[in-house]
C-alpha positions as CSV (number, residue, x, y, z in Angstrom):
1,M,13.0,4.0,-31.6
2,R,15.3,5.1,-34.3
3,T,17.2,4.2,-37.4
4,R,14.3,2.9,-39.3
5,N,14.8,0.9,-42.5
6,P,11.7,0.9,-44.7
7,G,13.1,-1.3,-47.4
8,R,14.4,-4.5,-45.7
9,R,12.3,-7.6,-46.0
10,G,12.4,-10.0,-43.1
11,G,10.9,-13.2,-41.8
12,L,12.6,-16.4,-40.7
13,R,15.9,-16.8,-42.5
14,A,14.9,-20.2,-43.7
15,A,11.8,-19.0,-45.5
16,T,11.6,-15.7,-47.4
17,A,9.7,-16.0,-50.7
18,A,6.1,-16.5,-51.7
19,G,5.4,-20.1,-52.6
20,V,7.7,-21.4,-49.9
21,L,6.2,-23.8,-47.3
22,L,7.3,-23.5,-43.7
23,L,7.3,-26.9,-41.9
24,L,7.3,-26.6,-38.1
25,T,5.6,-28.6,-35.4
26,L,5.7,-27.6,-31.7
27,T,6.0,-30.7,-29.6
28,G,6.2,-31.4,-25.9
29,C,7.2,-28.9,-23.3
30,G,10.1,-30.7,-22.0
31,A,10.5,-33.3,-19.3
32,G,8.1,-33.4,-16.3
33,N,6.1,-30.2,-15.7
34,N,8.8,-27.6,-16.4
35,G,6.6,-25.7,-18.8
36,T,9.4,-25.3,-21.3
37,P,8.2,-24.2,-24.7
38,D,10.1,-26.8,-26.7
39,A,9.5,-25.4,-30.2
40,G,10.5,-28.5,-32.2
41,S,12.3,-28.2,-35.5
42,P,12.8,-24.8,-37.1
43,P,11.1,-24.0,-40.4
44,S,12.6,-25.6,-43.5
45,A,12.1,-24.2,-47.0
46,S,10.6,-26.2,-49.8
47,A,10.0,-24.5,-53.1
48,A,6.5,-25.0,-54.5
49,A,6.4,-26.3,-58.1
50,T,4.4,-24.3,-60.6
51,T,2.6,-25.6,-63.7
52,A,1.4,-23.5,-66.7
53,A,-2.3,-23.6,-67.3
54,P,-3.4,-25.4,-70.6
55,G,-4.5,-23.3,-73.5
56,S,-3.0,-20.4,-75.5
57,P,-1.4,-17.5,-73.6
58,A,-3.2,-14.3,-73.4
59,P,-2.1,-11.6,-75.9
60,L,0.5,-9.2,-74.5
61,P,-0.6,-5.6,-73.9
62,S,0.5,-3.1,-76.5
63,S,2.3,-1.1,-73.8
64,P,3.8,-2.0,-70.4
65,V,1.4,-2.1,-67.5
66,A,2.5,-0.1,-64.5
67,V,2.4,-2.1,-61.3
68,P,1.9,0.2,-58.3
69,A,4.5,-0.2,-55.6
70,V,3.1,-1.5,-52.3
71,A,4.3,0.6,-49.3
72,Q,5.6,-1.5,-46.4
73,P,5.7,-0.4,-42.8
74,A,9.0,1.1,-41.6
75,V,11.2,-1.1,-39.5
76,L,14.4,-0.9,-37.5
77,T,17.9,-1.9,-38.6
78,R,19.3,-5.2,-37.4
79,S,20.4,-5.3,-33.7
80,E,20.3,-8.3,-31.4
81,P,18.0,-8.1,-28.3
82,V,19.5,-7.7,-24.8
83,T,16.6,-7.4,-22.4
84,L,12.8,-7.8,-22.5
85,E,10.5,-5.8,-20.3
86,I,6.7,-6.1,-19.9
87,P,5.7,-3.6,-17.2
88,A,2.0,-4.7,-17.1
89,I,3.0,-8.1,-15.6
90,G,6.2,-7.2,-13.9
91,V,8.5,-9.0,-16.3
92,Q,12.1,-7.8,-16.7
93,T,14.5,-10.3,-18.0
94,D,17.8,-10.6,-19.8
95,L,17.6,-12.6,-23.0
96,L,19.6,-15.6,-23.9
97,N,20.7,-15.9,-27.6
98,L,19.8,-19.5,-28.5
99,G,19.7,-21.3,-31.8
100,L,19.4,-25.0,-32.7
101,R,20.2,-28.2,-31.0
102,E,22.2,-30.9,-32.7
103,N,19.0,-32.7,-33.7
104,G,17.7,-29.5,-35.5
105,S,15.1,-28.6,-32.9
106,L,15.0,-25.1,-31.2
107,D,17.0,-24.8,-28.0
108,V,15.1,-23.5,-25.0
109,P,16.1,-21.6,-21.8
110,P,17.2,-23.5,-18.6
111,T,14.5,-24.6,-16.2
112,G,15.8,-23.2,-12.9
113,S,14.0,-20.6,-10.8
114,G,14.6,-17.2,-12.3
115,A,15.6,-18.5,-15.7
116,P,15.6,-15.8,-18.3
117,A,13.7,-15.9,-21.6
118,S,15.5,-16.5,-24.9
119,W,15.5,-15.1,-28.4
120,Y,15.7,-17.6,-31.2
121,N,18.6,-16.3,-33.3
122,G,17.2,-17.8,-36.5
123,S,14.4,-15.2,-36.4
124,P,14.7,-11.5,-37.2
125,T,16.0,-9.3,-34.4
126,P,13.2,-7.4,-32.7
127,G,12.3,-4.4,-34.9
128,E,13.4,-6.0,-38.1
129,R,10.8,-7.0,-40.7
130,G,9.2,-10.3,-39.8
131,P,8.3,-12.1,-36.6
132,S,11.0,-12.1,-33.9
133,V,10.5,-15.2,-31.7
134,M,11.1,-15.5,-28.0
135,L,10.6,-18.5,-25.7
136,G,10.1,-18.6,-21.9
137,H,8.9,-20.9,-19.2
138,V,5.4,-20.8,-17.7
139,N,6.8,-22.4,-14.5
140,A,10.1,-23.6,-13.1
141,L,11.7,-26.4,-11.0
142,G,10.6,-26.4,-7.4
143,G,7.1,-25.0,-8.1
144,S,8.3,-21.5,-8.9
145,T,6.7,-19.4,-11.6
146,G,8.4,-19.0,-14.9
147,V,9.3,-15.8,-16.7
148,F,6.3,-16.1,-19.0
149,A,3.8,-17.2,-16.4
150,G,1.7,-14.0,-16.9
151,L,1.4,-14.0,-20.6
152,R,-2.3,-14.8,-20.4
153,K,-2.9,-11.5,-18.5
154,L,-1.7,-9.4,-21.4
155,T,-4.5,-7.6,-23.2
156,P,-4.5,-5.8,-26.6
157,G,-2.7,-2.5,-26.5
158,T,-0.2,-3.5,-23.8
159,D,3.4,-2.4,-24.4
160,I,6.4,-4.7,-24.6
161,N,9.8,-3.2,-24.6
162,V,12.9,-4.9,-26.0
163,S,16.3,-3.2,-25.4
164,R,18.7,-3.8,-28.2
165,A,22.5,-4.0,-28.5
166,D,22.7,-0.7,-30.4
167,G,21.2,1.2,-27.5
168,T,17.7,1.5,-29.0
169,T,14.5,0.1,-27.7
170,A,11.9,-1.6,-29.9
171,V,8.5,-1.0,-28.4
172,F,5.8,-3.5,-29.4
173,T,2.0,-3.4,-28.8
174,V,0.1,-6.6,-28.0
175,D,-2.4,-7.4,-30.7
176,H,-3.8,-10.7,-29.3
177,G,-2.9,-13.9,-27.6
178,A,-4.0,-17.5,-28.7
179,Q,-3.8,-21.0,-27.3
180,Y,-3.0,-23.8,-29.7
181,S,-2.8,-27.6,-29.3
182,K,0.6,-28.9,-30.1
183,N,-1.1,-31.3,-32.5
184,N,-2.7,-28.5,-34.4
185,F,-0.2,-25.7,-34.3
186,P,-0.6,-23.0,-37.0
187,T,3.0,-22.8,-38.1
188,L,2.6,-20.3,-40.9
189,E,0.5,-17.9,-38.7
190,V,3.1,-17.9,-35.9
191,Y,6.4,-18.2,-37.8
192,G,5.6,-16.9,-41.3
193,N,6.8,-13.7,-42.9
194,T,5.0,-10.5,-42.0
195,P,4.8,-7.1,-43.8
196,G,6.1,-5.2,-40.7
197,A,8.1,-5.9,-37.6
198,E,6.3,-8.2,-35.2
199,L,7.1,-10.2,-32.0
200,R,6.0,-13.6,-30.8
201,L,6.2,-14.7,-27.2
202,I,5.7,-18.4,-26.8
203,T,5.2,-20.5,-23.7
204,C,3.4,-23.7,-22.7
205,D,-0.2,-24.1,-21.7
206,G,-2.8,-26.8,-21.2
207,Y,-1.2,-28.6,-18.3
208,D,-2.5,-32.2,-17.8
209,P,-2.1,-33.4,-14.2
210,A,-2.4,-37.0,-15.3
211,T,0.6,-36.9,-17.6
212,K,2.3,-34.0,-16.0
213,L,2.8,-32.5,-19.4
214,F,1.7,-29.4,-21.2
215,D,-0.5,-30.3,-24.3
216,D,-0.7,-26.7,-25.7
217,N,1.3,-23.6,-26.4
218,Y,0.2,-20.0,-25.7
219,V,1.4,-17.3,-28.1
220,I,1.4,-13.5,-27.8
221,Y,1.3,-11.6,-31.1
222,A,2.6,-8.1,-30.9
223,K,3.5,-5.4,-33.6
224,L,6.1,-2.7,-33.6
225,K,4.6,0.5,-32.3
226,A,4.4,3.3,-34.8
């Protein structure tokens, strides 16, 4: 990795300041049993109102109070992702650059066999400050496995490599994975701003044979390797 930029603050472009509420719900996984991680509507920003506490203000100090600077982890400069590689589970895929549908929901990769994963272009590029978001299928049409079928096999410490358009590679280390019901998805935890550069890999989980739908999402959390 190279060209680090310790000063840039990231996170989803729609939500950048403290006191901003991210509103996002992950819904169904697409038609039938494709295992598409339909990520619903992207986060929208809503400024939180503040109200002064009653009573007299505290007296001002006689001299300015120094506020210590908080060091943030170094990150990479902006560069869009090209390929994703996870050697531990044999994943090597080109990355689609997808944004929003006309209805405001996140677009998802196609469902055919061998379909690549996608990077949500409303999130930071991999290596920038904040969570870079990637989506992929858990299975595909015709009973084939999807590109993210093996996410559950990833363990803490596993490396994930993202090749970028500027020729650099952002190397992330898996921190943990978690399964969430689509009805109780922790939006802020998954999509909210982070001090350093992080990666989120999202797919479907919790397949219900009765409905032929996926009720859950599975999320891998990874951090930029120092």
